Structures are given as C-alpha cells and as structure tokens.
C-alpha positions, -999 to +999 in steps of 0.1 A: -319+238-483-315+252-517-299+219-540-268+236-541-283+265-563-259+294-573-263+329-557-270+366-568-257+386-542-256+421-543-224+434-542-233+469-531-220+476-490-215+444-472-219+420-502-180+420-511-179+402-473-204+381-480-193+373-515-157+368-502-173+347-473-184+322-496-159+322-520-136+307-496-164+283-477-185+270-503-186+251-534-221+277-546-219+286-581-216+333-577-237+347-605-222+377-622-240+413-624-239+430-653-202+442-656-192+407-654-179+404-618-199+384-588-227+398-572-251+425-586-241+458-581-268+483-571-264+514-585-289+538-616-282+512-639-280+477-626-313+488-603-332+501-637-318+471-654-336+442-621-368+463-623-367+461-658-362+425-659-395+417-635-413+442-659-413+421-681-417+388-666-450+402-646-464+416-679-456+382-694-474+368-659-444+346-652-437+354-620-464+353-585-455+373-557-471+356-524-457+382-495-477+408-487-451+427-471-428+423-507-459+433-527-467+466-508-429+471-516-431+464-550-462+487-557-446+513-540-416+512-557-413+549-576-405+551-606-380+581-612-355+565-587-366+529-585-368+536-546-388+535-518-403+563-508-388+582-480-388+570-449-406+529-467-378+497-466-375+482-502-353+451-496-376+428-500-390+444-537-354+442-549-340+413-534-372+395-555-364+411-585-326+403-581-337+366-578-356+375-608-326+386-629-305+354-612-337+332-624-322+336-655-292+337-648-296+296-644-324+290-660-321+267-692-345+287-714-367+308-698-403+298-697-427+319-676-435+290-655-403+285-641-398+321-620 
C-alpha cells in the first residue's frame, strides 16, 4: 500500500515489540530517533523536538491537516506538557507530527510541498 515507505515507529511501550517484528519480518527501512536508535522515543526531549519541527513546517505552510479529529487534537495540545488535556486523546496529533519527522529524514531536500 505504501510502496515500501520507511517506517517511524514510536519506541515507547509496545513499540519495542513492533520494531522487533519489523526487523524479523519485513524489508522496510526503520527510521531512527534523536539518539540514533531505531524508532522514536516520545519522552520530553523527543516530544519537544517533534512538535518544534511540526510548528516550523506549519509556519512555512508545508503541511495540511485533512482530518478533523487530528486537527482538534493538534490544537488542544498543551504547550507546557505537549500532551492532550486530562481525559482527552493525543494519538492522532502525535502520529501526525511523527510523520513530519519521518518525512524530514527521508526527503532528499525538504520542500514545503512534499509533506
């Protein structure tokens, strides 16, 4: 479906099992996080980096959000914690900004029109 696109897996929790399965059962390229290891660690450093990168792309007009659910989650992210408000979800927002980080790694030269 995705023509062998590279994969950026969130490494937290069950992400380790996903990475292991992909290593053993696929030929996909696994993208790396800030520490150079496969997958992205969504700790405070990782979340700050991915949301900063996303903010830069949005400022330059390099991304369009087509999902109303993702849009609502993105605008509800609290700046101090980079998380959704208590009782709300942030999975779509996190996956969207993680996709932007992955696109940065795989693009030959980043251009606003490619993300």
